[in-house]
C-alpha positions in Angstrom: 131.3 127.4 67.5 131.0 125.3 70.8 128.4 122.5 70.1 124.8 121.2 71.5 121.5 119.4 71.0 117.9 120.5 72.3 116.2 116.7 72.3 112.4 117.6 71.8 109.1 115.7 72.5 106.2 116.1 73.2 104.7 117.1 76.2 102.5 116.9 79.5 100.2 118.3 81.5 102.4 119.8 84.0 100.1 117.5 87.0 96.2 115.9 86.9 94.6 119.1 87.4 91.9 119.8 85.5 93.1 123.5 84.6 96.2 122.1 83.8 95.4 119.5 81.8 93.0 122.8 80.1 96.2 125.1 79.6 97.9 122.1 78.5 95.4 121.0 75.6 94.5 124.8 75.0 98.1 124.8 73.5 98.4 121.0 72.3 95.3 122.0 69.5 95.8 125.2 69.3 98.4 124.3 67.7 97.5 125.4 63.2 99.9 122.2 63.0 97.7 119.4 65.3 94.6 120.6 63.9 95.1 122.4 60.5 91.4 124.4 60.5 91.3 128.8 59.9 92.2 130.5 63.5 88.3 131.1 63.8 86.9 128.0 63.1 89.7 125.9 65.4 89.6 128.9 68.1 86.0 127.7 67.6 86.3 124.2 68.2 88.9 124.5 71.2 88.1 127.9 73.3 84.4 127.0 72.2 84.0 122.9 73.0 86.8 120.9 73.9 88.8 123.2 76.6 85.1 123.0 78.1 84.3 119.7 77.8 87.4 117.4 77.8 89.9 118.7 80.6 88.1 116.9 83.4 88.7 113.7 81.4 91.6 113.9 79.9 92.9 114.5 83.7 91.3 110.7 84.9 93.3 109.8 82.2 96.4 111.2 83.3 95.8 109.9 86.5 95.6 106.7 85.8 98.7 106.9 84.4 101.0 108.8 86.7 103.8 108.6 88.6 105.5 109.9 90.9 108.2 111.3 90.0 105.1 113.0 88.3 104.3 113.4 84.6 106.1 109.4 82.5 106.7 111.4 79.6 108.7 114.0 81.4 110.1 111.6 83.6 111.6 108.6 80.7 112.7 111.7 78.3 114.6 113.4 81.4 116.1 109.7 81.4 117.4 109.6 78.2 118.4 113.2 77.7 121.1 112.1 81.7 121.7 108.4 80.4 122.9 110.3 76.6 124.0 113.1 78.5 126.2 111.0 80.4 127.9 109.0 77.2 128.8 111.7 75.0 131.1 114.5 74.4 128.6 118.2 74.3 126.0 119.0 76.7 122.3 117.9 75.8 119.7 119.5 76.9 115.4 118.9 77.0 112.9 120.2 75.1 108.9 119.5 75.0 106.6 121.1 72.0 103.6 121.9 74.5 104.6 122.4 78.3 107.9 122.5 79.8 109.9 123.1 80.2 109.6 125.1 77.0 111.9 124.4 73.8 112.8 129.0 74.4 113.9 126.8 77.5 116.0 124.0 76.1 117.7 126.6 74.1 118.7 129.2 76.5 120.0 125.8 78.3 122.4 125.5 75.3 123.1 129.0 75.1 124.0 129.6 79.1 126.6 127.4 78.4 128.8 129.2 75.1 126.5 126.5 72.4 125.8 128.1 69.2 125.3 125.2 67.0 122.8 123.4 68.2 121.8 120.1 66.8 117.1 120.2 66.5 116.9 116.3 67.4 112.9 115.7 67.8 111.5 112.2 69.1 110.3 111.2 67.1 111.0 108.0 63.9 108.2 109.4 61.5 107.8 112.3 60.1 104.8 114.8 60.6 102.8 117.9 60.4 101.6 117.0 63.9 105.3 116.1 65.4 108.7 116.9 63.3 107.0 119.7 61.4 105.6 121.7 64.6 109.2 121.8 66.4 110.7 122.1 64.0 108.9 125.7 62.5 108.4 127.0 66.7 112.3 126.0 67.3 113.0 128.7 63.9 110.9 131.0 64.9 112.6 131.7 68.2 116.3 131.1 67.7 115.3 133.8 64.7 113.6 135.9 67.7 115.8 135.3 71.3 118.9 133.2 69.4 120.0 134.6 66.2 123.8 133.6 66.5 122.4 130.5 66.7 122.8 128.0 64.0 120.3 124.7 63.8 121.2 121.3 61.9 118.2 118.7 61.5 117.9 115.4 62.5 116.2 113.4 59.7 113.5 111.1 60.7 114.7 107.9 61.7 111.9 105.4 60.6 114.3 103.2 58.7 117.8 103.5 60.1 118.8 100.8 60.6 120.6 101.3 64.3 116.1 102.2 65.7 114.5 99.3 63.3 117.4 96.6 65.0 117.4 98.5 68.7 113.2 98.4 68.0 112.9 95.0 66.5 116.0 94.0 69.4 112.9 95.9 72.2 109.9 93.6 70.6 111.9 90.2 71.0 112.6 90.9 74.5 109.6 91.4 75.5 108.1 89.4 74.1 110.1 86.7 74.6 107.7 84.4 77.2 104.4 86.2 76.3 102.7 83.9 74.4 100.9 86.6 70.9 99.6 85.0 67.9 100.0 88.4 66.3 101.4 92.0 66.2 100.0 94.5 65.9 101.8 97.8 64.7 99.9 100.9 65.9 100.8 104.0 65.3 99.2 107.4 66.5 96.6 108.2 63.6 96.3 112.3 62.1 93.8 113.0 59.8 94.0 111.7 55.5 94.7 115.3 54.5 97.1 115.9 55.9 99.8 113.6 53.9 97.5 115.5 51.2 98.8 118.4 51.8 102.7 117.3 53.2 102.9 115.9 49.5 105.9 117.8 47.8 104.7 116.3 44.3 101.2 117.2 45.1 99.9 114.2 43.6 101.7 111.0 44.2 100.0 110.5 48.1 96.1 109.2 46.8 95.6 107.0 50.2 95.2 104.2 48.4 96.7 101.0 48.8 99.0 100.7 46.7 101.0 104.9 46.9 102.8 104.2 50.1 105.1 101.2 48.2 106.0 103.2 44.7 108.2 105.2 44.8 108.7 108.9 45.5 109.8 112.0 46.5 107.2 111.9 48.4 107.9 109.4 50.8 110.5 112.0 52.6 108.1 114.0 54.1 105.0 110.8 54.2 104.0 110.3 57.5 101.8 106.6 57.0 104.0 106.0 53.9 107.1 105.6 57.0 105.1 103.8 59.5 104.2 101.0 57.0 107.9 101.5 56.2 108.8 101.3 59.9 106.9 97.5 59.9 108.0 95.7 57.1 111.8 96.4 58.4 110.4 95.8 62.0 108.8 91.9 60.1 112.3 91.3 58.0 114.1 92.0 61.2 112.5 89.9 63.5 111.8 87.0 61.2 107.8 88.4 60.7 105.8 86.0 59.1 103.1 86.8 55.8 99.5 87.2 58.1 101.4 88.3 62.2 101.3 91.3 62.2 99.2 94.1 61.5 99.5 97.9 61.4 96.9 100.7 62.2 96.3 104.0 63.9 95.4 105.2 67.0 93.6 108.7 68.9 91.6 110.5 65.5 89.7 113.7 67.0 86.5 115.6 65.7 85.1 113.5 62.2 86.9 113.7 59.5 88.4 111.3 57.5 91.6 109.8 60.2 94.4 106.9 58.3 93.0 103.6 58.3 92.4 100.6 59.5 91.6 102.2 63.9 93.9 100.7 66.2 90.1 100.4 68.6 88.0 98.5 65.9 90.8 96.8 64.4 90.8 95.4 68.6 87.9 94.3 68.3 87.7 93.0 65.0 89.9 89.9 66.4 88.6 89.7 69.1 85.6 89.1 66.9 86.9 86.9 64.8 88.2 84.2 67.9 92.0 85.4 68.2 92.9 85.3 71.7 96.2 86.9 72.5 97.3 89.8 71.0 100.4 92.2 71.3 100.8 95.1 70.3 103.5 97.6 69.8 103.5 101.4 69.7 106.0 102.4 67.1 105.3 106.4 67.3 105.8 107.2 70.2 110.2 106.1 71.1 109.0 107.2 74.9 105.9 105.7 77.2 103.3 108.0 77.0 99.6 108.4 77.4 98.6 106.9 73.9 100.4 104.6 75.2 100.2 103.5 79.3 96.7 104.6 79.1 94.7 104.4 75.8 96.8 100.8 74.2 97.8 99.6 77.3 94.4 100.0 79.6 91.9 101.0 77.0 92.8 98.3 74.0 92.9 95.8 77.0 89.7 95.7 77.7 88.0 96.5 74.0 90.2 92.6 74.2 88.7 90.9 76.3 85.3 91.8 76.1 84.5 90.6 72.9 85.8 86.9 74.1 90.5 88.1 73.8 92.1 86.6 76.9 96.2 87.5 76.6 97.0 91.5 75.2 100.8 92.9 75.4 102.0 95.3 75.7 105.4 96.2 74.3 107.1 98.8 76.3 108.4 102.8 74.1 112.7 102.2 73.5 112.4 104.8 76.7 116.1 104.7 78.2 117.2 101.0 77.4 120.4 101.2 76.6 120.7 99.7 73.3 118.2 103.8 72.7 121.2 105.6 74.8 124.1 104.2 73.1 122.5 105.0 69.2 121.6 108.5 70.4 124.8 108.6 71.9 126.5 107.9 68.9 124.6 109.7 66.6 125.4 112.8 68.3 128.9 112.2 68.5 129.3 110.9 64.6 127.3 115.2 64.4 129.6 116.5 66.5 132.8 115.5 64.8 131.4 116.4 61.8 129.8 113.2 60.4 126.6 113.6 59.0 123.8 111.8 60.8 121.8 110.1 57.7 118.7 107.7 57.6 
């Protein structure tokens, strides 16, 4: 058996051209785990409405954050892959769930190197239908169809792993060391409330009532909301943050259904209206900076804050290719490669 690793991130359009953005959005939004409505309704919404209205606006947003080397998410993921590859004893390939390089391409690269035992590594700390689950489902479909001799081991969500908490905590402390702030807002990617209930293996625990995420349950293994709050709690504990100096919110809602609350944009606005002048934001749902962190939070969020009287708005970068994060991933991978369990 020859081992290798497939790192998988979200993905990005190939360019800021509206045609490329439209192609990317079509693949992303037609995923049944992203917009989980019947196919006919999803087609009507995405192809009939969204793809005729949103690509131009989204292209303009991507243009604001695009680097000379390309998409920040892709560039940062490639840097991470390269650094991890230099520090591990097995081949490391990179794929995106949407766009290029695709998961099939990443698997093919490993296959061509003789790899038949793959550590599938979704680069998401918390489990969600629209992130981790869709990666695992597609990868398994591709494995069965094109690489039947391959086997998978999957890295579980690492939202509460001490190594991750320490690295995230250190990144926050280092970035904010010389910054002035009154409050830290932990902003996570939003999901529809129904996704939380659909992922509830008990079919009864997740009520999203403010208490279920704190009550022990097997549902927490797949509960995105619980895992977001737990990441925040552990980081706050690690940094010894005082109560009421930090909070949780959720960004990037789509459509009219109820999404996880409180919403980040409204939270930022409320803080400013209440007289807060200095706010710091961290985005622990992502390990790589992307459109949502660089444009939605760092640009739009700051604009909202300033409009309501806020003065200083600091956004902590994602872990990206930090050396301590590279070392953590490399150690996890080598532990797997040498038959030590990768556990949270």
